[in-house]
Each structure stands twice: as C-alpha cells, then as structure tokens.
C-alpha positions as CSV (number, residue, x, y, z in Angstrom):
1,M,142.7,149.6,213.3
2,R,146.6,149.2,212.2
3,S,148.7,151.3,213.7
4,P,150.6,153.9,211.1
5,D,154.4,153.0,210.4
6,A,156.6,155.9,210.6
7,M,158.2,158.0,207.8
8,T,161.3,159.6,207.6
9,L,161.4,163.4,206.8
10,R,164.6,165.3,205.9
11,F,164.8,169.0,206.7
12,E,167.2,171.7,207.0
13,R,168.9,171.0,210.0
14,G,168.4,167.2,210.7
15,S,165.4,164.8,210.0
16,L,162.0,164.2,211.6
17,L,160.2,160.6,212.2
18,A,156.6,161.3,210.9
19,W,153.1,159.2,211.3
20,D,150.0,160.1,209.1
21,P,146.7,159.8,210.7
22,P,144.5,157.0,209.5
23,V,141.7,158.8,209.9
24,P,142.4,162.7,210.4
25,R,140.3,164.4,213.1
26,P,138.9,167.5,212.0
27,G,140.3,170.2,213.8
28,A,143.1,168.4,215.4
29,P,146.6,170.0,215.7
30,A,149.8,168.4,214.5
31,L,152.2,167.5,217.5
32,L,155.9,168.0,217.7
33,L,157.7,165.4,220.0
34,L,160.7,166.4,221.7
35,H,162.7,163.6,223.5
36,G,164.7,163.7,226.8
37,A,168.5,163.3,227.3
38,A,170.5,160.1,226.1
39,C,167.2,159.1,223.9
40,G,166.4,160.3,220.7
41,A,163.3,160.1,218.4
42,W,163.3,156.5,218.4
43,V,161.4,156.5,222.0
44,W,158.2,157.9,220.0
45,E,158.4,154.8,217.2
46,E,158.0,152.1,220.2
47,G,154.2,152.9,219.6
48,F,153.5,155.9,221.2
49,G,153.8,158.1,218.1
50,A,151.8,155.8,216.1
51,R,149.1,155.9,219.1
52,L,148.5,159.6,218.9
53,A,148.4,159.4,215.0
54,S,145.7,156.8,215.4
55,A,143.5,159.3,217.2
56,G,143.8,161.6,214.2
57,H,147.0,163.7,214.7
58,A,149.8,164.3,212.3
59,V,152.4,163.3,214.3
60,F,156.4,164.2,214.0
61,A,159.5,163.7,216.5
62,L,162.5,165.4,216.1
63,D,166.3,164.0,216.6
64,F,168.3,167.0,218.2
65,D,171.7,167.6,217.2
66,R,173.7,167.3,220.2
67,G,177.0,168.6,218.3
68,S,180.1,167.0,218.9
69,A,182.6,166.2,221.9
70,K,184.5,169.3,220.8
71,A,181.5,171.3,220.5
72,P,178.5,170.2,222.1
73,A,175.2,171.6,221.5
74,S,173.5,174.2,224.0
75,L,169.7,174.4,224.9
76,A,169.6,177.1,222.5
77,A,170.6,175.1,219.7
78,F,168.1,172.4,220.7
79,A,165.4,175.4,220.7
80,G,166.8,176.0,217.3
81,D,166.3,172.8,215.8
82,A,163.0,172.7,217.1
83,R,162.3,176.1,215.5
84,A,163.4,174.6,212.0
85,A,161.5,171.2,212.4
86,I,158.1,173.8,213.2
87,A,158.9,175.7,210.0
88,A,159.4,172.5,207.9
89,I,155.9,171.2,209.4
90,R,154.5,174.6,208.1
91,R,151.7,174.5,210.4
92,P,150.9,175.4,213.7
93,V,151.7,172.6,216.6
94,V,151.4,171.1,220.1
95,L,154.6,170.2,221.5
96,V,154.5,167.0,223.5
97,A,157.7,166.7,225.2
98,H,159.7,164.4,227.9
99,S,162.3,165.5,230.4
100,L,165.0,167.9,228.7
101,G,162.8,168.1,225.6
102,A,160.3,169.4,227.5
103,L,162.6,171.9,229.2
104,V,163.3,172.8,225.6
105,A,159.3,172.9,225.1
106,Q,158.8,175.3,228.0
107,R,161.2,177.7,226.4
108,L,159.4,177.3,223.2
109,L,155.6,178.1,224.5
110,A,156.2,182.2,223.2
111,E,156.6,180.8,219.5
112,Q,153.6,181.8,217.5
113,A,153.3,178.5,215.6
114,V,153.2,176.9,219.2
115,R,149.4,176.3,220.3
116,G,150.0,174.8,223.5
117,A,152.3,171.8,225.2
118,A,151.8,168.5,227.2
119,L,154.5,167.9,229.0
120,L,155.7,164.7,230.5
121,A,158.3,164.2,233.6
122,P,159.3,167.9,232.9
123,V,162.5,169.3,233.7
124,P,161.2,172.3,235.8
125,P,161.7,176.0,235.2
126,E,163.6,176.0,238.5
127,G,166.3,173.9,236.8
128,L,167.5,170.6,237.8
129,A,170.1,171.1,240.5
130,W,168.2,170.9,243.5
131,A,166.4,167.1,242.4
132,N,170.0,166.0,241.3
133,W,171.3,167.0,244.5
134,R,168.5,165.3,246.7
135,L,169.2,162.1,244.7
136,A,173.0,162.2,245.3
137,M,172.4,162.8,249.0
138,A,169.5,160.0,249.2
139,D,170.9,156.9,246.9
140,P,174.6,157.8,245.9
141,P,174.7,154.7,243.8
142,L,172.1,155.5,241.9
143,W,173.2,158.9,241.3
144,R,176.3,157.7,240.0
145,A,174.5,155.5,237.6
146,V,172.1,158.1,236.3
147,A,175.3,160.6,235.6
148,R,176.8,157.6,233.4
149,M,173.4,157.7,231.8
150,T,174.2,159.9,229.2
151,E,177.6,158.6,228.2
152,P,177.5,156.4,225.3
153,G,177.0,152.8,226.6
154,G,176.7,153.6,230.1
155,P,172.9,152.7,230.6
156,A,173.7,149.2,229.6
157,E,176.9,149.1,232.1
158,Q,174.4,150.5,234.9
159,A,171.4,148.7,234.0
160,P,170.5,147.0,237.4
161,L,170.2,150.1,238.7
162,L,168.9,152.5,236.4
163,R,165.8,149.6,235.9
164,R,164.0,150.7,238.7
165,V,163.6,154.5,238.0
166,L,163.5,154.1,234.4
167,F,161.1,151.7,234.0
168,S,158.3,149.7,236.0
169,P,158.2,146.3,237.2
170,G,156.0,145.0,234.9
171,L,157.9,145.8,231.7
172,P,159.5,142.7,230.3
173,D,163.4,142.1,231.0
174,G,164.0,141.5,227.2
175,T,162.3,145.1,226.4
176,V,164.2,146.7,228.9
177,A,167.2,145.5,227.6
178,R,166.7,146.0,224.0
179,H,165.6,149.8,224.9
180,M,169.0,150.3,227.5
181,R,171.4,149.2,224.7
182,R,169.9,152.3,222.6
183,L,170.0,154.9,225.4
184,G,173.0,156.6,225.7
185,G,174.8,160.2,224.7
186,E,174.1,163.6,225.6
187,S,175.4,167.1,225.1
188,R,177.3,168.2,228.6
189,V,176.7,171.7,227.8
190,A,172.9,171.4,227.2
191,L,172.7,169.1,231.1
192,M,174.7,171.6,232.8
193,E,172.9,174.4,231.5
194,A,169.6,172.3,232.4
195,Q,170.9,172.6,236.2
196,A,170.1,176.3,236.5
197,P,166.6,178.2,236.5
198,Q,165.2,178.9,233.5
199,A,163.6,182.0,231.9
200,I,160.3,180.5,230.9
201,P,157.0,182.4,230.4
202,P,154.2,180.9,232.0
203,A,151.6,179.2,229.8
204,W,149.0,181.2,231.2
205,G,150.3,184.3,230.6
206,L,150.4,183.7,227.1
207,G,147.2,182.4,226.8
208,K,148.1,178.7,225.4
209,P,147.2,175.4,227.6
210,C,149.2,173.2,229.1
211,V,149.4,170.0,230.6
212,V,152.0,167.8,233.1
213,Y,152.0,164.3,233.7
214,G,154.8,162.8,235.6
215,A,155.8,159.3,237.3
216,R,154.5,159.5,241.1
217,R,157.9,156.8,241.8
218,D,160.2,158.8,239.1
219,R,163.2,159.9,241.2
220,L,164.8,161.8,238.4
221,I,161.9,164.2,238.1
222,P,160.0,163.7,241.3
223,A,156.1,164.3,242.0
224,D,157.0,167.3,243.9
225,A,159.1,169.0,240.6
226,V,156.0,167.9,238.3
227,V,153.5,169.9,240.7
228,R,155.6,172.9,240.7
229,T,155.9,172.5,236.8
230,A,152.3,172.5,236.5
231,A,151.8,175.4,239.2
232,W,154.1,177.9,237.2
233,H,152.0,177.2,234.1
234,A,148.7,177.0,236.0
235,A,148.2,173.8,234.2
236,P,146.4,170.5,235.1
237,F,148.6,167.5,236.4
238,L,148.4,164.1,236.7
239,L,150.7,161.8,238.7
240,L,150.7,158.3,237.1
241,D,151.3,155.1,238.8
242,G,153.1,152.0,237.9
243,M,155.3,154.1,235.3
244,G,159.4,154.8,235.4
245,H,160.7,158.1,234.0
246,L,160.9,156.9,230.3
247,M,157.0,157.1,230.3
248,M,156.8,156.7,226.3
249,L,158.5,153.3,226.8
250,D,157.0,151.6,229.6
251,A,154.2,149.2,230.1
252,G,151.3,152.2,230.3
253,R,152.6,154.0,227.1
254,D,149.1,153.3,225.6
255,G,147.1,154.7,228.3
256,L,149.3,157.8,228.5
257,A,148.9,158.4,224.7
258,D,145.2,158.1,225.2
259,R,145.2,161.0,228.2
260,V,147.2,163.1,225.9
261,S,145.0,162.4,222.9
262,G,142.1,163.2,225.1
263,W,143.0,166.2,226.6
264,L,144.2,167.5,222.9
265,E,140.5,166.6,222.1
266,E,138.8,168.5,225.0
267,I,141.3,171.5,224.3
268,F,141.2,171.7,220.4
269,R,137.7,171.2,219.8
C-alpha cells in the first residue's frame, strides 16, 4: 500500500502537516504530532506520520511558533499553539509527542479534547535540570555540543559529537547529514522553563491512557527519566535498543510507529 503524502493546512496560529488514512479504521482517533526542540513538523514527514496514517488514523503535525530573538515563545505559548491546532482539527485527538513537545503534551492532558498521549523520549515532569547536569559532569564536550544544538546551524557544526546521541550507528551517513542540516533554532525561554519541575497532572488521575517510549542509550532523556515519567502517569513503557534520541527519524522508526499504532488499536477499539 502506498504511504499517503502530507498536505499543508493553515489555521489561525500557523500550519499543520496532514495525512489522510488510505483506509480509515472505524473508531480510530485523530493524532496530533508535537515535535521536540530544534526540530519542526518536518521530522514526522520522513515516514513516521505516513506510517501512522496507513494504520487508519487522520494524522496532523504542528509547527510550534518559537517567537523571535527579542520575544521568544514560552511553554505556555507552545501549549496555546497546540490548543489552537486541536480546535482547528475539530475532533478529539491523541497526542503523539517527542522530547520538548512531549512536555507540552503532558501539560495538555487535562484538555477535554485530548483523549490520551504517546510520549517519545519525553522531557519528564521533574524537568531537564538533573539530566542536563549529569550530562555536563559525565561528558562536557557532548554537553557543549547539545547546548549548541538549538542554535541556527549548530547541529551541522557539531555533527560528529551529536550523531552518537541523536541517531543509531545504522542510519546512513548521508541521511544523518541531511537531518542535521535541518535541525537548529529554539526558544531560549521555553528551554529554560523546561529545566524546572512542571505542574503536570498524572494521566491516571484524569482517566486518560498514556504510553511512554524511550531509547535505552539516549543520553539527552536517559532511561531512568523515561521510567520516572511512566511511573508518574502509571503508564506502560518500553526502552528500545538501537535507536537514538530522534526516534522518529532513526532507522527503527517504522517499528516504533507500528508499536504506537498497536497501542492505539488496543486502547481505542
């Protein structure tokens, strides 16, 4: 079956990439994909969004508005972007979110239109400060490279160091280089806010399903942070081998998308 191509939809606060399912699955929820820091909606266009659509879901991917150098966006502004996108979709959604986007997703769990969440390498409710400090102590050159990752052009300049945390060794060098050129740029305000503990309601308390996936060797969102996020939400979790932090771009992305689709099919029958 041919994977559906993405369309671009405009709404009041920006744009969405959208994939129509070739064969809609009855009862399948719509999915809103939220990207992480230094990324954009394009990360889901490399195959992950189409894979979810091929499983019968209407899929939408949001580009967060990072603001400007003089007025960087906050996490609250990112959440506002997501709320506006949900309103434009005009139906309940399950959030599929990565890293910083997964932190935004956790802040939105209490929204009536949000029916659940699949969190990929999520920033934990405790914030990033502990993981950030631990990386700085254990590997200062890598920590400096990660700190520059959010600068325009930073990922390409720091590619040799960043490759080993962002991608698995099996991803072809040419593909890694292409992704590196597109990474970069992020709101310094949102990143600073993400260091601190967050007021996040546990999914179990809201009666909403949640699942958490991490990469076992991810040093940006380490395995213990993934486990604590899952524990906070009383959610099942899985630590995957052979994947880097940018899970939706890595060599095992199809398998991860299929795991998410399988969880959705089990929960939303």
